[in-house]
C-alpha positions as CSV (number, residue, x, y, z in Angstrom):
1,M,0.2,0.2,-0.3
2,K,1.6,3.0,-0.6
3,A,1.4,6.6,1.2
4,R,-0.4,9.6,-0.4
5,L,0.0,12.8,0.4
6,P,-2.4,15.6,0.3
7,Q,-3.3,17.4,-2.4
8,G,-0.5,20.6,-3.2
9,M,2.3,18.8,-1.2
10,G,5.3,16.9,-1.9
11,G,6.5,17.9,-5.7
12,G,10.2,17.5,-4.5
13,A,12.7,19.6,-5.5
14,Q,10.5,22.2,-7.3
15,N,8.4,22.8,-4.5
16,M,11.3,23.3,-2.2
17,N,13.0,25.6,-4.5
18,G,9.8,27.6,-4.2
19,M,9.7,27.8,-0.5
20,I,13.1,28.9,-0.4
21,K,12.4,31.9,-3.1
22,Q,9.3,32.6,-1.0
23,A,11.1,32.7,2.7
24,Q,13.9,34.9,0.6
25,K,11.7,37.7,-0.4
26,M,10.1,37.6,3.0
27,Q,13.1,38.0,4.2
28,A,13.6,41.0,1.9
29,Q,10.5,42.4,3.0
30,I,11.7,41.8,6.7
31,T,15.0,44.1,6.3
32,E,13.1,46.5,4.4
33,L,10.8,47.3,7.0
34,Q,13.6,46.9,10.0
35,E,15.5,49.6,7.9
36,D,12.1,51.9,7.5
37,I,10.8,51.8,10.7
38,E,14.8,52.4,12.1
39,N,14.6,55.7,10.5
40,R,11.4,56.9,11.6
41,E,10.5,59.3,14.4
42,F,8.0,58.7,17.0
43,K,6.9,61.5,19.4
44,S,4.9,60.9,22.5
45,T,3.8,63.5,25.5
46,S,2.8,63.2,29.0
47,G,1.8,66.0,31.5
48,G,-1.1,67.5,28.9
49,G,2.4,68.1,26.6
50,A,4.3,69.8,29.5
51,V,7.0,66.7,28.1
52,E,7.4,65.4,25.1
53,V,10.1,62.7,24.0
54,V,10.9,62.1,20.0
55,M,13.0,59.0,19.5
56,S,14.1,56.9,16.5
57,G,13.0,53.6,15.5
58,K,16.1,52.5,17.2
59,K,14.7,53.4,20.3
60,E,17.7,56.4,20.3
61,I,16.3,59.6,22.2
62,K,16.4,62.6,19.1
63,S,14.7,65.2,21.5
64,L,13.4,66.1,24.9
65,T,11.6,69.2,25.2
66,I,10.2,69.9,29.2
67,S,8.0,73.2,29.6
68,P,9.6,75.2,32.1
69,D,6.1,75.2,33.7
70,V,6.6,71.4,35.6
71,V,10.2,72.2,36.6
72,D,9.3,72.6,40.5
73,K,12.5,72.1,42.6
74,D,10.3,70.6,45.4
75,D,8.9,68.4,43.1
76,I,11.4,66.8,41.3
77,E,9.4,63.2,41.3
78,M,6.2,64.5,39.5
79,L,9.0,65.9,36.3
80,Q,10.8,62.1,36.7
81,D,7.1,60.7,35.9
82,L,6.5,62.4,33.2
83,I,9.5,61.8,31.6
84,I,9.3,58.3,32.3
85,S,5.9,58.0,31.1
86,A,6.8,59.9,27.8
87,F,9.4,57.8,27.1
88,N,7.6,54.4,28.3
89,D,4.8,55.1,25.8
90,T,7.5,55.5,23.0
91,V,9.0,52.8,23.0
92,H,5.3,51.2,23.1
93,Q,4.4,53.1,19.8
94,I,7.7,51.7,18.4
95,E,7.1,47.8,19.3
96,E,3.7,48.2,18.4
97,T,4.3,49.5,14.9
98,S,7.1,47.0,14.0
99,E,5.1,44.3,15.7
100,K,1.7,45.0,13.7
101,E,3.8,46.1,10.2
102,M,6.3,42.9,10.7
103,G,2.8,40.7,11.5
104,A,1.7,41.8,7.7
105,I,4.7,40.7,6.3
106,T,4.9,37.4,7.9
107,G,1.1,36.6,8.0
108,G,1.2,36.7,12.1
109,V,3.7,34.1,12.5
110,S,6.6,34.9,15.0
111,F,10.4,34.7,14.6
112,P,12.0,34.5,17.9
113,G,14.8,37.3,18.1
114,L,13.9,38.7,14.5
115,F,11.6,41.8,16.0
């Protein structure tokens, strides 16, 4: 009795070559998207715009703007909290954008360590 593969399965070397070409195309798209995201700027504010953080897609701070109105020598903790909040929000934006746009390329399949 011979084992039968489901329709569309098998094909030997031709099928393998097609899969390899598809993987190479996906890899090129992922690399292109990663470079695109790294070159983008992401911005977040906290405290009603009192603190603004602008970061690159590489998660490097490009600028930090602090309104003089929130600088109070007696309440440094509030200023620190505003900076941390804006920074964390910007990092989350970068990560969400990366996951969403990579998911569009990979069909939602996660590749650990890739992004």
